[in-house]
Backbone as JSON, one array per atom type, in Angstrom:
{
  "sequence": "MLKSFFKKHVENFQRFTGLYELIKVQAIVQENEYQKLKNECRQNFEGSLALFGKKVYSQTDEDGIIEEIFKRIPNNKTFIEIGIQTGVECNSLNLLLNGWKGAWVEGNDKYCNVIANDLGGLSFKDKLTVINSFIDKDNISDVFRQAYQFFAIKELDLFSLDIDGNDYYIMEVLLQNEFLPKVVCVEYNAKFEPPVNIKIKYNKDHIWDTSDYMGCSLQAYVDLFKQYGYTLVCCNLTGINAFFVRNEFVHLFEIYEIAEIYQPYRYYLSPIKLAQFPTLRYLRDQINDSLSNI",
  "N": [[72.8, 86.54, 87.63], [74.57, 84.63, 86.42], [76.84, 86.04, 87.32], [76.76, 85.51, 90.05], [77.11, 82.91, 90.04], [79.6, 82.46, 89.2], [81.09, 83.93, 91.31], [80.59, 82.14, 93.09], [81.95, 79.83, 92.53], [84.66, 80.62, 91.84], [87.01, 80.09, 93.2], [87.2, 77.19, 93.02], [87.75, 77.11, 90.34], [90.12, 78.47, 90.17], [91.76, 76.79, 91.55], [91.8, 74.6, 89.87], [92.7, 75.46, 87.63], [95.66, 76.21, 88.64], [95.84, 78.75, 89.02], [95.11, 79.6, 91.8], [97.42, 78.92, 93.48], [99.3, 80.49, 92.51], [98.24, 83.13, 93.1], [98.2, 82.8, 95.87], [101.2, 82.52, 96.37], [101.95, 85.25, 95.58], [100.42, 86.78, 97.39], [101.88, 86.03, 99.61], [104.35, 87.03, 99.07], [104.07, 89.83, 98.7], [103.1, 90.31, 101.36], [105.43, 89.82, 103.07], [107.12, 91.7, 101.66], [105.9, 94.22, 102.56], [106.26, 94.02, 105.25], [108.83, 94.06, 105.47], [109.29, 96.59, 104.76], [108.18, 98.04, 106.88], [109.63, 97.25, 109.02], [112.08, 98.26, 108.36], [111.24, 100.98, 108.23], [110.64, 101.33, 111.09], [113.23, 101.16, 112.15], [114.51, 103.46, 111.36], [112.64, 105.79, 111.82], [111.07, 105.62, 114.47], [108.91, 106.94, 115.34], [106.92, 107.25, 113.45], [104.0, 107.43, 111.84], [103.34, 105.8, 109.85], [103.92, 103.31, 110.75], [101.69, 102.11, 111.96], [100.12, 101.35, 109.88], [97.38, 99.32, 108.43], [95.25, 97.08, 106.76], [91.7, 97.12, 106.56], [89.24, 97.72, 105.28], [90.39, 99.47, 103.45], [92.24, 100.71, 100.58], [94.86, 100.18, 100.59], [96.92, 100.31, 103.27], [95.63, 102.42, 104.84], [93.7, 102.37, 106.64], [94.56, 101.53, 109.31], [96.39, 103.7, 109.93], [94.68, 105.9, 109.81], [92.8, 105.17, 112.15], [94.65, 105.31, 114.15], [95.47, 108.02, 114.11], [93.2, 109.23, 115.06], [92.85, 108.2, 117.5], [94.53, 110.08, 119.0], [93.77, 112.52, 118.3], [90.89, 114.55, 119.38], [87.52, 113.87, 118.6], [84.34, 114.14, 116.79], [83.53, 111.94, 115.36], [83.09, 112.21, 112.38], [82.95, 112.37, 108.88], [83.83, 112.91, 105.47], [84.02, 111.45, 102.4], [85.39, 111.43, 99.29], [85.18, 109.92, 96.16], [84.66, 107.06, 96.18], [83.96, 104.83, 94.66], [82.34, 101.48, 94.66], [82.38, 101.66, 97.33], [83.38, 99.5, 99.02], [85.88, 99.31, 99.06], [87.66, 101.6, 100.4], [88.42, 104.56, 102.46], [86.78, 105.04, 104.74], [84.67, 103.01, 105.34], [85.44, 101.22, 107.28], [85.41, 103.09, 109.58], [82.56, 103.65, 109.6], [81.79, 101.38, 110.61], [82.55, 101.63, 113.06], [81.03, 103.18, 114.44], [81.13, 105.79, 113.56], [79.98, 108.56, 111.31], [78.96, 109.81, 108.25], [79.53, 111.03, 104.99], [79.55, 109.78, 101.69], [80.75, 110.44, 98.48], [80.55, 110.16, 95.06], [81.08, 110.16, 91.71], [80.35, 108.39, 89.87], [77.49, 107.02, 88.25], [76.77, 104.25, 88.08], [78.15, 103.01, 89.99], [76.93, 104.3, 92.23], [74.41, 103.23, 92.01], [75.06, 100.61, 92.67], [75.62, 100.64, 95.15], [73.45, 101.6, 96.36], [71.76, 99.33, 95.82], [73.01, 97.47, 97.5], [72.84, 98.65, 99.98], [70.02, 99.27, 100.22], [69.31, 101.7, 99.62], [70.16, 105.19, 99.53], [70.42, 107.26, 101.67], [70.79, 107.36, 104.9], [69.49, 108.4, 107.95], [71.59, 110.01, 110.52], [73.68, 108.42, 109.93], [74.64, 107.67, 107.12], [75.03, 109.39, 104.19], [74.92, 109.26, 100.74], [76.25, 110.87, 97.95], [75.53, 111.18, 94.67], [77.55, 112.65, 92.7], [79.64, 114.48, 90.01], [82.69, 115.75, 91.04], [83.67, 118.96, 91.0], [85.62, 122.26, 90.72], [83.5, 124.02, 90.84], [81.19, 123.01, 92.23], [82.01, 121.77, 94.37], [82.06, 123.15, 97.05], [79.24, 123.37, 97.48], [78.49, 120.72, 97.8], [79.77, 119.98, 100.2], [78.67, 121.7, 101.84], [76.22, 120.61, 101.87], [76.56, 118.03, 102.82], [77.2, 118.74, 105.5], [75.0, 119.84, 106.33], [73.14, 117.69, 106.35], [73.99, 116.13, 108.43], [73.94, 117.94, 110.4], [76.36, 119.19, 111.46], [78.98, 121.42, 112.2], [81.87, 121.36, 112.12], [84.27, 119.08, 110.55], [85.68, 116.12, 111.04], [87.4, 114.21, 109.52], [88.53, 114.47, 106.06], [88.63, 112.87, 103.29], [90.14, 112.39, 100.05], [90.11, 111.33, 96.75], [90.15, 111.52, 93.35], [91.81, 111.2, 91.26], [92.6, 113.12, 89.51], [91.8, 116.23, 89.39], [92.41, 116.73, 91.92], [94.07, 118.63, 93.57], [92.93, 120.91, 92.93], [90.46, 120.98, 93.77], [90.81, 120.69, 96.68], [92.11, 123.03, 96.95], [90.01, 124.83, 96.47], [88.22, 124.28, 98.66], [89.76, 124.93, 101.03], [90.32, 127.67, 100.64], [87.64, 128.47, 101.04], [87.13, 128.01, 103.51], [86.71, 125.56, 104.57], [87.68, 123.24, 106.84], [88.71, 120.74, 107.72], [89.87, 118.59, 110.61], [91.52, 116.46, 109.7], [93.29, 115.63, 107.11], [93.04, 113.29, 104.22], [94.89, 112.7, 101.32], [95.25, 111.59, 97.96], [98.41, 111.31, 96.42], [100.86, 112.21, 93.72], [103.22, 110.16, 93.57], [105.31, 109.85, 91.87], [106.92, 111.98, 91.67], [109.43, 113.14, 93.49], [110.02, 115.05, 96.56], [111.99, 118.21, 96.06], [110.11, 118.65, 94.01], [107.6, 120.58, 92.59], [104.42, 119.98, 91.4], [101.73, 119.88, 89.1], [98.61, 118.67, 87.54], [97.08, 120.55, 84.76], [94.06, 122.32, 85.38], [90.98, 120.8, 84.44], [87.88, 120.7, 84.05], [86.44, 118.35, 83.1], [88.02, 116.32, 83.53], [89.09, 112.86, 83.31], [90.64, 110.31, 84.68], [92.99, 108.69, 82.72], [94.88, 106.35, 83.37], [97.42, 106.98, 83.06], [100.39, 108.48, 84.02], [99.63, 111.21, 84.2], [98.19, 112.7, 86.47], [96.58, 114.12, 89.37], [98.81, 115.38, 91.76], [102.06, 116.45, 92.97], [103.83, 115.52, 96.02], [105.01, 117.71, 97.3], [103.63, 119.83, 96.27], [101.18, 119.49, 97.51], [102.13, 119.91, 100.24], [103.13, 122.67, 100.39], [100.54, 123.98, 99.5], [99.07, 123.32, 101.65], [100.3, 124.29, 103.81], [99.76, 126.96, 103.91], [97.54, 127.24, 104.83], [97.53, 126.52, 107.55], [98.28, 123.72, 108.07], [100.0, 120.36, 108.73], [101.98, 118.15, 107.43], [101.89, 114.72, 108.19], [102.36, 112.21, 107.63], [102.86, 109.64, 105.26], [101.76, 106.83, 103.59], [103.2, 103.4, 103.44], [102.88, 102.51, 101.01], [103.0, 104.4, 99.32], [100.72, 106.06, 98.24], [98.95, 107.72, 99.76], [98.65, 110.82, 101.53], [98.72, 112.15, 104.78], [97.39, 115.02, 106.33], [97.32, 117.06, 109.07], [95.64, 119.66, 111.17], [97.3, 122.41, 112.56], [96.97, 122.93, 115.28], [97.0, 120.35, 116.26], [99.36, 119.34, 115.95], [101.41, 118.82, 117.76], [100.56, 116.35, 118.9], [102.0, 114.49, 117.45], [104.94, 112.8, 116.09], [107.12, 114.64, 114.17], [108.59, 114.7, 111.03], [111.08, 115.47, 108.37], [109.75, 116.52, 104.96], [111.12, 115.1, 103.04], [111.96, 112.76, 104.31], [109.47, 111.83, 105.27], [108.07, 111.37, 102.64], [107.01, 108.76, 100.45], [107.86, 106.43, 97.82], [105.87, 105.46, 94.88], [104.71, 102.25, 95.33], [103.7, 99.97, 93.36], [103.28, 97.27, 93.4], [102.33, 96.77, 95.82], [99.8, 97.52, 95.99], [96.28, 96.89, 95.21], [96.29, 96.08, 98.66], [95.99, 92.4, 99.42], [93.55, 90.58, 100.94], [92.1, 87.68, 102.32], [89.29, 87.18, 101.95], [86.86, 88.56, 99.7], [85.49, 92.09, 99.85], [82.49, 93.47, 101.41], [79.45, 95.17, 101.47], [77.96, 94.04, 103.48], [78.09, 94.04, 106.43], [77.86, 96.65, 107.08], [75.08, 97.17, 106.13], [73.72, 95.37, 107.77], [74.03, 96.87, 110.22], [72.75, 99.32, 109.69], [70.08, 98.43, 109.07], [69.6, 97.4, 111.78], [69.7, 99.68, 113.03], [67.31, 100.95, 111.92], [65.18, 99.43, 112.66], [65.16, 99.84, 115.31], [63.93, 102.27, 115.62]],
  "CA": [[72.74, 84.99, 87.99], [75.88, 84.52, 86.21], [77.77, 86.66, 88.3], [76.55, 84.96, 91.48], [77.64, 81.54, 89.84], [81.12, 82.6, 89.18], [81.72, 84.34, 92.47], [80.63, 81.21, 94.1], [82.91, 78.89, 92.15], [85.9, 81.26, 91.51], [88.13, 79.37, 93.98], [87.4, 76.06, 92.44], [88.23, 77.36, 89.12], [91.35, 79.03, 90.28], [92.66, 75.73, 92.0], [91.72, 73.74, 88.79], [93.78, 76.17, 86.63], [96.86, 76.51, 89.17], [96.02, 80.08, 89.64], [95.12, 79.7, 93.25], [98.72, 78.76, 93.97], [100.0, 81.79, 91.94], [97.89, 84.25, 93.86], [98.86, 82.6, 97.32], [102.52, 82.89, 96.48], [102.04, 86.62, 95.15], [100.06, 87.4, 98.6], [102.91, 85.81, 100.56], [105.59, 87.98, 98.82], [103.33, 90.97, 99.05], [103.25, 90.77, 102.74], [106.92, 89.76, 103.48], [107.66, 93.08, 101.44], [105.46, 95.07, 103.29], [106.81, 93.83, 106.63], [110.19, 94.48, 105.41], [109.15, 98.19, 104.69], [107.87, 98.38, 108.05], [110.86, 97.1, 109.7], [113.19, 99.43, 107.85], [110.86, 102.38, 108.95], [110.71, 101.29, 112.5], [114.73, 101.35, 112.51], [115.0, 104.87, 111.08], [111.6, 106.6, 112.14], [110.36, 104.94, 115.26], [107.49, 107.62, 115.66], [106.41, 107.41, 112.06], [102.38, 106.88, 111.75], [103.26, 104.65, 108.81], [104.2, 102.08, 111.32], [100.35, 101.77, 112.16], [99.21, 100.92, 108.78], [96.88, 97.97, 108.37], [94.03, 97.01, 105.86], [90.48, 96.43, 106.84], [88.62, 97.97, 103.87], [91.0, 100.58, 102.6], [92.91, 100.13, 99.36], [96.19, 99.7, 101.19], [97.06, 100.29, 104.78], [95.11, 103.59, 105.34], [92.77, 102.14, 107.83], [95.26, 101.46, 110.75], [96.82, 105.12, 110.08], [93.42, 106.81, 110.43], [92.5, 104.81, 113.48], [95.83, 105.87, 115.18], [95.39, 109.32, 114.28], [92.01, 109.6, 115.72], [93.17, 107.86, 118.95], [95.17, 110.93, 119.49], [92.86, 113.73, 118.13], [89.44, 114.63, 119.84], [86.93, 113.97, 117.44], [83.04, 113.61, 116.87], [83.48, 110.66, 114.49], [82.39, 112.55, 111.17], [83.79, 112.21, 107.68], [83.37, 113.06, 104.13], [84.98, 110.79, 101.63], [85.14, 111.56, 97.74], [85.73, 108.93, 95.18], [84.6, 105.67, 97.06], [83.54, 103.75, 93.74], [81.28, 100.9, 95.25], [82.12, 101.57, 98.93], [83.68, 98.39, 99.58], [87.44, 99.53, 99.38], [87.78, 103.13, 100.63], [89.13, 104.98, 103.94], [85.71, 105.14, 105.69], [83.72, 102.04, 105.67], [85.82, 100.72, 108.64], [84.95, 104.05, 110.4], [81.27, 103.62, 109.62], [81.49, 100.01, 111.27], [82.92, 101.77, 114.37], [80.42, 104.22, 115.04], [81.32, 106.93, 112.81], [78.77, 109.05, 110.55], [79.68, 110.65, 107.09], [79.09, 111.31, 103.39], [80.31, 109.36, 100.68], [80.64, 111.23, 97.23], [80.79, 109.43, 93.94], [80.4, 110.73, 90.41], [79.85, 107.29, 88.64], [76.25, 106.61, 88.39], [76.82, 102.69, 88.12], [78.85, 102.56, 91.39], [75.98, 104.51, 93.19], [73.44, 102.08, 91.85], [75.54, 99.37, 93.31], [75.53, 100.93, 96.76], [71.92, 101.58, 96.56], [71.21, 98.06, 95.73], [73.55, 96.72, 98.54], [72.27, 98.94, 101.33], [68.72, 99.39, 100.39], [69.17, 103.11, 99.53], [71.48, 105.96, 99.61], [70.31, 108.04, 102.59], [70.26, 106.96, 106.28], [69.7, 109.35, 109.11], [72.56, 109.97, 111.7], [74.74, 107.36, 109.65], [75.62, 107.79, 105.96], [74.35, 109.9, 103.01], [75.63, 108.89, 99.32], [75.84, 111.89, 97.14], [75.99, 111.03, 93.28], [77.93, 114.05, 91.95], [81.01, 114.55, 89.77], [82.96, 116.84, 91.66], [84.62, 120.02, 90.11], [85.81, 123.44, 91.43], [82.22, 124.97, 91.04], [80.2, 122.39, 93.02], [82.66, 121.27, 95.62], [81.54, 123.93, 98.29], [77.7, 123.09, 97.92], [78.5, 119.4, 98.3], [80.2, 120.23, 101.44], [77.52, 122.25, 102.71], [74.97, 119.59, 101.71], [76.9, 117.03, 103.83], [77.41, 119.2, 106.9], [73.52, 120.29, 106.75], [72.52, 116.26, 106.63], [74.4, 115.77, 109.84], [73.85, 119.2, 111.52], [77.67, 119.59, 111.94], [80.0, 122.64, 112.01], [83.18, 120.99, 111.78], [84.47, 117.82, 110.2], [86.97, 115.39, 111.68], [88.25, 113.51, 108.45], [88.12, 114.66, 104.89], [89.31, 111.81, 102.29], [89.71, 112.85, 98.52], [90.76, 110.44, 95.77], [89.43, 111.66, 92.12], [92.74, 110.83, 90.22], [92.93, 114.19, 88.64], [91.74, 117.73, 89.98], [92.42, 116.6, 93.47], [94.62, 119.86, 94.14], [92.16, 122.17, 92.93], [89.3, 120.95, 94.62], [91.38, 120.89, 97.77], [92.24, 124.45, 97.15], [88.74, 125.55, 96.59], [87.7, 123.98, 100.17], [90.57, 125.6, 101.99], [89.74, 128.79, 100.45], [86.39, 128.86, 101.63], [87.17, 127.97, 105.0], [86.41, 124.16, 105.03], [88.95, 123.05, 107.26], [88.74, 119.42, 108.69], [90.92, 118.36, 111.36], [92.64, 115.69, 109.32], [92.87, 115.56, 105.45], [93.97, 112.18, 103.56], [94.93, 112.86, 99.86], [96.27, 110.84, 97.14], [99.56, 112.28, 95.79], [101.63, 111.56, 92.55], [104.64, 109.89, 94.2], [106.19, 109.71, 90.95], [107.71, 113.24, 91.72], [109.76, 113.48, 94.86], [110.3, 116.52, 96.98], [111.09, 119.28, 96.29], [109.38, 118.79, 92.83], [106.18, 120.95, 92.82], [103.85, 119.87, 89.99], [100.36, 119.48, 89.13], [98.11, 118.69, 86.25], [96.26, 121.58, 84.52], [92.77, 122.07, 85.58], [90.03, 120.43, 83.37], [86.54, 120.4, 84.68], [86.01, 116.94, 82.63], [89.15, 115.42, 83.5], [88.93, 111.53, 83.66], [91.95, 109.63, 84.62], [93.24, 107.62, 81.64], [95.6, 105.4, 83.8], [98.67, 107.39, 82.84], [101.13, 109.44, 85.06], [98.9, 112.53, 84.18], [97.08, 112.76, 87.34], [96.73, 114.67, 90.75], [99.94, 116.51, 92.2], [103.16, 115.94, 93.57], [103.59, 115.73, 97.44], [105.38, 119.01, 97.49], [102.52, 120.8, 95.89], [100.3, 119.66, 98.68], [102.76, 120.53, 101.6], [103.09, 124.17, 100.02], [99.26, 124.31, 99.7], [98.32, 123.2, 103.06], [100.96, 125.14, 104.96], [99.2, 128.2, 103.7], [96.09, 127.09, 105.69], [97.91, 125.9, 108.89], [98.1, 122.26, 108.27], [101.29, 120.08, 108.55], [102.19, 116.72, 106.79], [102.3, 113.98, 109.48], [102.53, 110.7, 107.24], [102.66, 108.93, 103.83], [101.66, 105.51, 103.97], [104.35, 102.88, 102.84], [102.61, 102.01, 99.71], [103.21, 105.53, 98.43], [99.75, 106.59, 97.46], [98.16, 108.68, 100.24], [99.41, 111.56, 102.45], [97.84, 112.55, 105.87], [97.97, 116.34, 106.95], [96.57, 117.44, 110.27], [95.55, 121.14, 111.6], [98.62, 122.55, 113.2], [96.81, 122.84, 116.77], [97.13, 118.93, 116.81], [100.57, 118.68, 115.59], [102.2, 118.43, 119.02], [100.36, 115.05, 119.33], [102.56, 113.34, 116.52], [106.32, 112.9, 115.66], [107.06, 115.19, 112.78], [109.74, 114.36, 110.23], [111.1, 116.41, 107.17], [109.08, 116.07, 103.86], [111.91, 114.06, 102.4], [111.77, 111.59, 105.22], [108.0, 111.22, 105.07], [107.75, 110.94, 101.35], [107.25, 107.29, 100.16], [107.67, 106.23, 96.44], [104.81, 104.54, 94.74], [104.88, 100.71, 95.35], [102.44, 99.57, 92.72], [103.07, 95.97, 93.79], [101.68, 96.74, 97.25], [98.44, 98.19, 95.78], [95.83, 96.91, 96.56], [96.69, 95.04, 99.62], [95.21, 91.54, 99.22], [93.04, 89.98, 101.96], [91.59, 86.41, 101.93], [87.83, 87.28, 101.37], [86.29, 89.74, 99.0], [84.9, 92.9, 100.83], [81.14, 93.9, 101.03], [78.69, 96.16, 102.53], [76.75, 93.43, 104.37], [78.22, 94.52, 107.67], [77.11, 98.09, 107.18], [73.7, 97.19, 105.9], [73.13, 95.04, 108.92], [74.0, 97.85, 111.26], [71.87, 100.21, 109.28], [68.84, 97.69, 109.48], [69.27, 97.31, 112.9], [69.14, 101.02, 113.7], [65.96, 101.36, 111.52], [64.18, 98.64, 113.34], [65.09, 100.38, 116.47], [63.25, 103.76, 115.49]],
  "C": [[74.16, 84.37, 87.73], [77.05, 84.84, 87.08], [77.92, 86.14, 89.43], [77.28, 83.59, 91.19], [79.1, 81.46, 89.86], [81.69, 82.9, 90.29], [81.85, 82.85, 93.35], [81.56, 80.04, 93.64], [84.29, 79.41, 91.69], [87.06, 80.47, 92.12], [88.27, 78.01, 93.5], [88.18, 76.15, 91.19], [89.91, 77.72, 89.17], [92.35, 77.68, 90.82], [92.74, 74.78, 90.73], [92.85, 74.19, 87.93], [95.26, 76.29, 87.07], [96.78, 77.96, 89.46], [95.93, 80.38, 91.04], [96.39, 79.67, 93.8], [99.6, 79.98, 93.69], [99.58, 82.94, 92.9], [98.29, 84.26, 95.38], [100.17, 82.95, 97.43], [102.59, 84.62, 96.25], [101.5, 87.25, 96.57], [101.19, 87.27, 99.69], [103.96, 86.87, 100.4], [105.18, 89.45, 99.13], [103.52, 91.28, 100.51], [104.46, 90.55, 103.42], [107.62, 91.18, 102.87], [107.26, 94.21, 102.21], [105.91, 95.23, 104.73], [108.21, 94.22, 106.58], [110.29, 96.09, 105.59], [109.08, 98.8, 106.11], [108.94, 98.34, 109.11], [112.02, 98.03, 109.68], [112.73, 100.7, 108.48], [110.88, 102.42, 110.45], [112.29, 101.61, 112.99], [115.02, 102.92, 112.49], [114.04, 105.89, 111.56], [110.76, 105.74, 113.1], [108.87, 105.57, 115.52], [106.7, 107.94, 114.46], [104.76, 106.84, 112.41], [102.21, 105.83, 110.7], [103.28, 103.23, 109.45], [102.65, 101.47, 111.96], [99.47, 101.35, 111.13], [98.61, 99.53, 108.9], [95.59, 98.18, 107.29], [92.92, 96.38, 106.67], [89.5, 96.58, 105.61], [89.41, 98.94, 103.1], [91.95, 100.01, 101.49], [94.22, 99.51, 99.66], [95.99, 99.51, 102.7], [96.48, 101.35, 105.57], [94.34, 103.41, 106.5], [93.51, 102.23, 109.21], [95.77, 103.17, 111.03], [95.77, 106.05, 110.61], [93.04, 106.34, 111.72], [93.5, 105.46, 114.52], [95.74, 107.41, 115.22], [94.54, 109.93, 115.09], [91.96, 109.22, 117.17], [93.65, 109.0, 119.67], [94.43, 112.35, 119.39], [91.5, 113.63, 118.68], [88.79, 114.68, 118.75], [85.35, 113.58, 117.92], [82.61, 112.7, 115.77], [82.43, 111.05, 113.36], [83.52, 112.67, 109.96], [83.05, 112.51, 106.45], [84.51, 112.46, 103.32], [84.53, 111.06, 99.92], [85.85, 110.65, 96.97], [85.86, 107.71, 95.84], [84.21, 104.41, 95.99], [82.26, 103.07, 94.38], [81.31, 100.8, 96.86], [82.95, 100.42, 99.79], [85.35, 98.54, 99.79], [87.76, 101.09, 99.37], [88.13, 103.29, 102.19], [88.03, 105.06, 104.88], [84.86, 104.28, 106.07], [84.15, 101.43, 107.04], [85.33, 101.81, 109.8], [83.61, 103.95, 110.73], [80.89, 102.23, 110.57], [81.81, 100.59, 112.73], [82.25, 102.9, 114.92], [80.37, 105.66, 114.49], [80.08, 107.38, 111.78], [79.33, 109.84, 109.46], [78.8, 110.61, 105.76], [80.04, 110.61, 102.55], [79.86, 110.07, 99.27], [81.1, 110.54, 96.03], [80.16, 109.93, 92.83], [79.83, 109.79, 89.61], [78.41, 106.69, 89.07], [76.02, 104.93, 88.64], [77.19, 102.45, 89.52], [77.63, 103.07, 92.46], [74.8, 103.8, 93.14], [73.69, 100.85, 92.67], [75.41, 99.66, 94.82], [74.27, 100.91, 97.04], [71.45, 100.39, 96.95], [71.89, 97.33, 97.08], [73.27, 97.03, 99.88], [70.75, 99.19, 101.39], [68.24, 100.84, 100.45], [70.24, 103.95, 99.67], [71.45, 107.15, 100.9], [69.9, 107.42, 103.97], [70.63, 107.95, 107.39], [70.69, 109.12, 110.08], [73.58, 108.84, 111.13], [75.57, 107.78, 108.53], [74.45, 108.58, 104.83], [75.38, 109.66, 101.87], [75.22, 110.12, 98.47], [76.5, 111.65, 95.87], [76.43, 112.48, 92.52], [79.39, 113.84, 91.27], [81.38, 115.99, 90.09], [84.02, 118.1, 90.82], [84.75, 121.43, 91.26], [84.32, 124.3, 91.71], [81.24, 124.2, 91.95], [80.66, 121.78, 94.3], [82.12, 121.94, 97.02], [80.23, 123.48, 98.48], [77.65, 121.61, 98.2], [78.78, 119.43, 99.63], [79.2, 120.58, 102.32], [76.27, 121.16, 102.83], [75.26, 118.57, 102.78], [76.71, 117.62, 105.29], [75.83, 119.59, 107.45], [72.82, 118.86, 106.99], [72.9, 115.78, 107.88], [74.55, 116.94, 110.89], [75.3, 119.24, 112.15], [78.15, 120.82, 111.59], [81.3, 122.59, 111.76], [83.31, 119.31, 111.61], [85.71, 117.47, 110.86], [87.93, 114.73, 110.53], [87.72, 113.95, 107.02], [89.13, 113.7, 103.82], [89.1, 112.25, 100.73], [90.88, 111.9, 97.61], [90.05, 110.57, 94.2], [90.5, 111.55, 91.19], [92.93, 111.89, 89.16], [92.79, 115.74, 89.34], [91.9, 117.63, 91.37], [92.97, 118.13, 93.94], [93.69, 120.83, 94.03], [91.14, 122.19, 93.62], [89.69, 120.97, 96.16], [91.43, 122.38, 98.06], [91.14, 125.24, 97.29], [88.13, 125.54, 98.24], [88.5, 124.76, 101.14], [90.28, 126.95, 101.86], [88.55, 129.32, 101.03], [86.2, 128.28, 103.05], [86.53, 126.45, 105.53], [87.61, 123.51, 105.46], [88.9, 121.79, 108.34], [89.99, 119.16, 109.31], [92.12, 117.63, 110.7], [92.12, 115.49, 107.64], [93.99, 114.41, 104.96], [93.75, 112.63, 102.12], [95.88, 112.09, 99.06], [97.27, 111.77, 96.55], [100.11, 111.53, 94.5], [102.96, 111.21, 93.04], [105.67, 109.61, 92.91], [107.3, 111.0, 91.07], [108.05, 113.29, 93.12], [110.06, 114.75, 95.18], [111.8, 116.82, 96.68], [110.32, 119.77, 94.99], [108.0, 119.24, 93.21], [105.41, 121.02, 91.51], [102.55, 119.35, 90.09], [99.69, 119.35, 87.75], [97.31, 120.11, 86.08], [94.85, 121.32, 84.82], [92.03, 121.91, 84.42], [88.96, 119.79, 83.99], [86.08, 118.92, 84.26], [86.92, 116.17, 82.63], [88.81, 114.04, 84.02], [90.27, 110.82, 83.54], [91.9, 108.57, 83.46], [94.37, 106.61, 82.05], [96.82, 105.72, 83.52], [99.33, 108.05, 84.07], [100.58, 110.76, 85.27], [97.8, 112.6, 85.2], [97.52, 113.62, 88.67], [97.87, 115.72, 90.82], [100.92, 115.92, 92.99], [102.88, 116.14, 95.23], [104.0, 117.24, 97.88], [104.45, 120.1, 97.28], [101.5, 120.77, 96.81], [100.76, 120.37, 99.92], [102.77, 122.05, 101.31], [101.63, 124.64, 99.77], [98.74, 124.2, 101.12], [99.01, 123.99, 104.15], [100.34, 126.67, 104.91], [97.91, 128.4, 104.69], [96.18, 126.63, 106.96], [97.58, 124.54, 109.26], [99.71, 121.85, 108.14], [101.19, 118.79, 108.14], [102.7, 115.93, 107.96], [102.65, 112.54, 108.84], [102.3, 110.49, 105.75], [102.5, 107.43, 104.23], [102.68, 104.71, 102.98], [104.08, 102.4, 101.52], [102.85, 103.39, 98.55], [102.07, 106.18, 97.59], [98.98, 107.71, 98.29], [98.98, 109.49, 101.39], [98.28, 112.19, 103.35], [98.44, 114.0, 106.38], [96.87, 116.59, 108.0], [96.71, 119.11, 110.52], [96.83, 121.24, 112.58], [98.3, 122.62, 114.83], [97.01, 121.24, 117.12], [98.75, 118.48, 116.58], [101.67, 118.04, 116.69], [101.98, 117.02, 119.39], [101.35, 113.84, 118.39], [104.18, 113.86, 116.45], [106.34, 113.7, 114.46], [108.49, 115.15, 112.1], [109.61, 115.6, 108.95], [110.32, 115.75, 106.03], [109.87, 114.86, 103.21], [111.94, 112.74, 103.02], [110.5, 110.79, 105.16], [107.56, 110.71, 103.88], [108.03, 109.37, 101.12], [107.02, 107.27, 98.59], [106.57, 105.4, 96.31], [105.26, 103.16, 94.5], [103.77, 99.93, 94.75], [102.31, 98.15, 93.24], [102.58, 95.67, 95.07], [100.09, 97.08, 97.04], [97.4, 97.38, 94.64], [96.4, 95.66, 97.28], [95.74, 93.8, 99.68], [94.58, 90.78, 100.51], [92.45, 88.79, 101.53], [90.19, 86.61, 101.32], [87.74, 88.59, 100.87], [85.43, 90.73, 99.87], [83.38, 93.11, 100.41], [80.64, 94.87, 101.78], [77.86, 95.53, 103.33], [76.76, 93.81, 105.82], [77.32, 95.87, 108.01], [75.67, 97.99, 107.13], [72.94, 96.59, 106.99], [73.04, 96.06, 110.02], [72.53, 99.02, 110.84], [70.28, 99.82, 109.51], [68.47, 97.7, 110.59], [68.86, 98.6, 113.69], [67.75, 101.41, 113.31], [64.73, 100.55, 112.31], [63.98, 99.03, 114.76], [64.36, 101.86, 116.79], [61.9, 103.52, 116.18]]
}
C-alpha cells in the first residue's frame, strides 16, 4: 500500500523539493553526451554497430544493437538471458514483446517472486520460462538443457550473460560443452583496456560487492571466444557489454580491431534514463491474450 502511494506521488514530491528539475537537467546532459559519442563514432567508424544503440528496456543502449544484429542474421527468435533481476531492465524484454521466446535465469528468489506476481506465473508455453537458479560451473549446462527442452530447440539465437562475477567461467563451460549461440552478449570489465587479459578467480559463491573485482577484461573474452569460432563485432558506447557472433556470420558486419571496438566504462551513462518507469505489463497482456486464445 505504501509502495503504491509513493509511486503515485513521487513526481509531486520531486517537484516540491526541486529534485524534479535536477533529474531533468541530468537527463538532458546524459542524452547530449550520448549523442556526442555517437557522432564521434560515426565520423571514425561509420560501420560500427554501436551507432544503432537505443534503449527500450535494456540497461543502456543494448536493445538497438541487438535489433540490428538480428536484422542481418537469420534467426528463429530464441534467447536465454542470465541475470535479469525483476525483468524490467534487461536485454530480452523488448525481444519478448516482438515475438521472441526464451528463458530468463535469475538467482535471487525475491526477484523471481516479483516476476511471478507481475506475470501471474513463471512458465508460459511457447513464450517464456523463468528459472530460479544461482548459476555456477556445475549447473550451467543443465540449465541450458532445461531451457532447450522447454522450447524444443536445438540451436539458440541469442545468449546474454550478466552476473557480475564468474561470467568468464560460465561462458567457458558453455563453449566447451558445445552450446554455441549465434550471438553472445557479455558484460566486460572496461577498467582494463586491450591487450590486458585479466579475470577474477573462480569462486562458486561469488557475489559482486560493487567493487572493481568482477568479471573479466574485454581481451580475456576475445581470446576465449576466438578458440570457439567467434568474433567481436561491437561494444556499446556506455562500455558495459560486448557482442560476439559466430564466424559464419562475420561477413554481415564491418569488423574493426579490438582496440577500436573497445569502449571505456562511462558510468554517467548507466542506466540511460527514460521518462516512464518500466513494467512487465505489456508482456503480461501478451501472455494473457495467448492463454485466452487456447
